[in-house]
Steps between C-alpha positions, in 0.01 A plus 500: 500500500289548189658724237437604141859627466738293707613165355158395363634193315766354725472135601715269710633353175609848383668575832686168500612537138630849569669399826684208337617730219677714759752216529539451123663823380628332182137499378431866573602670175498274195317171459261296290188621682510844336531348153211265580283795609572692179393194300188463711406863431577503129671810353574637849793691652542520879635780721539550875190725513197583288605866482841396367326285238281796395798736497693279257196434283445875453872540430490219242214669313739782397259775600613862496529730800167670564292229335180425689386179669135489607438342840196491720462688822443250783841340460835484682843658481648180352320583172592869494867481600619310188318749277667798664840326506487466120431872456143428393184677613225313686153613389230403748161380380192442714348160575157339501351392831420133449840346430721796600666512158528747214187669370528486116321835459753671725787313335401629156510857632856457628656377176718761331761514226762417765325193640703185445370243747208412729530299821180302559482398866307193615417635846469230770528242221169605339482484122427863395136549411576687176815311399383439142404867444831614646698263281309618192593861584865404553515308171332786314775738612775237462610539862693260719275307739646394834258285699590530867394172664711553814193408712451161335678240291197430282627582148230704318368387161738540206466775240543338158749665264590786736871514573498812717364326811695407812402351835650624827505253788604536863597243760539729800420385851137619494415379149311194368821297508799615702874455468540802735614713206473437127354622173479389139407624155329275246492617139488374143694779325826310450712812440389671821526178701858448376590848624334422831692173535827677422426763765417229754828315439699817559353552847675368812338259740413626850795456736504203735405694812194645326401156368536354848265766637245414229521131588435574865170671418288187456595315822502819707167627362330165559629497858366853550154414365466177697599657833381860459187465709702348785738797507818326386430579135460870582841496667665322205334741257622801697852356533527413130412860410737641762804311368389530136501121469274490194518746206202736482258465210559866411841653561556845650612632164184369334283668763670824398383419143838413354564178311733297721781349292595285800178309431578465129647150501480166330256242639705256711451125481419487871180697436422277200504203738258680735269593212505144365388377841215754500387387154446153648247651741329732253193282435435481873557878541264565210225280643537661842478852355189416300337352810581811704372737229171309473464490878547877525243547225251279679546620857566875484177688567569784258690593185488151353756479220345221293730588210778334695330164553719197425809715443829428685553862604821582683288726724126563525432873438224666698370857509409626845449833677786610728725201428778626730275454804423140402869430433589624851225292660614191312863556601402478868394141426824423309316523169691707245284611207654622177499855363566445127475784400413786731675753272505537121864390522575288807639461761394798707848596620651579158543850358188542282638808325778292347252252353376779268139413585279812454277517804130484407569364151351154565192553721373141490836362612525763775150414626585130512828574682301664780279194555693189401610221729602151398459171675736200502401209279753227582363425847276241668119518490494561876723806451278628218203480738689698768567778247142492370358533853733792568398684181128429532508622862693812401257578220198443723638736766565774244169512320 
């Protein structure tokens, strides 16, 4: 099994750590590991999910109902839900094609007297091409800047003397580092961060049954991946879904475009232990991702994305005609390619009307959504070559 989505980071060490934690419930909620993480990521506050972290950040900014937050099209529901839950209005701005991030010209057009914040997304872990121009626009209008680095843990360069900047991180199961769930805010505005910390302390921890299900994810997912091609992994995967063994990444309520308060919890120490273990492997993950990105660049026969060379991308984005056909062909070989993002607000099974995205308003993003696929980057060279051969053959047959 080769997958861009399913358990891209999990190692035997992760599975063993998680499995042993199952038998140490006294470490599940509070413990020194969470405090150590918050010191490691200075000025940070952790929550169970990235959307919970964003929700409480927006709440701590004391914005008024109806205030506007500019976001890019080519994003996911986890960004939009916290905005809507705070009674704010998401305003969608188009993107540029090279790094799939905000186009500063389009951003300037979207700013109004009600604009209060801009979310700058680092898609796939790519530093936005026009980051400096975008920051200059944000500073000029004295807006709040939220840099969404959910696809990486590479902290972007600091902005001297600007206190209205926050960093949103995610440690979900398909992110650069995974504790199954998890999110954090990093900020330097002491007043806002105090409010955020107070809000965090008032939240309950996930109950023990839920925590147990999270801990089972790493050993079960590794078993599935290692035995999928032999059939046993397929059976375990099917069974785990059937009995709801592992919590879904997106809840049913979230797919209906409602902020799920059941997911609004404090970050438990058990997940801090898992994340700490992943941090130990980050240098090796980073090197592997860079190697895969460079190998894709070198070996793909078309659409070479040289901008991405030597970058530890969480996924390698590629534009291709009729991507759904290629995805189906790959699936027959137990290769599961990613679809970030095949809609202006993903995933495809949410209610788009409730996102408040005006259809046709961001033509560049919509064009990219029709052609984008993404390739896994934390895999072996031999697996990269299998994917490359598949794509090159598909492209050659469709010219």
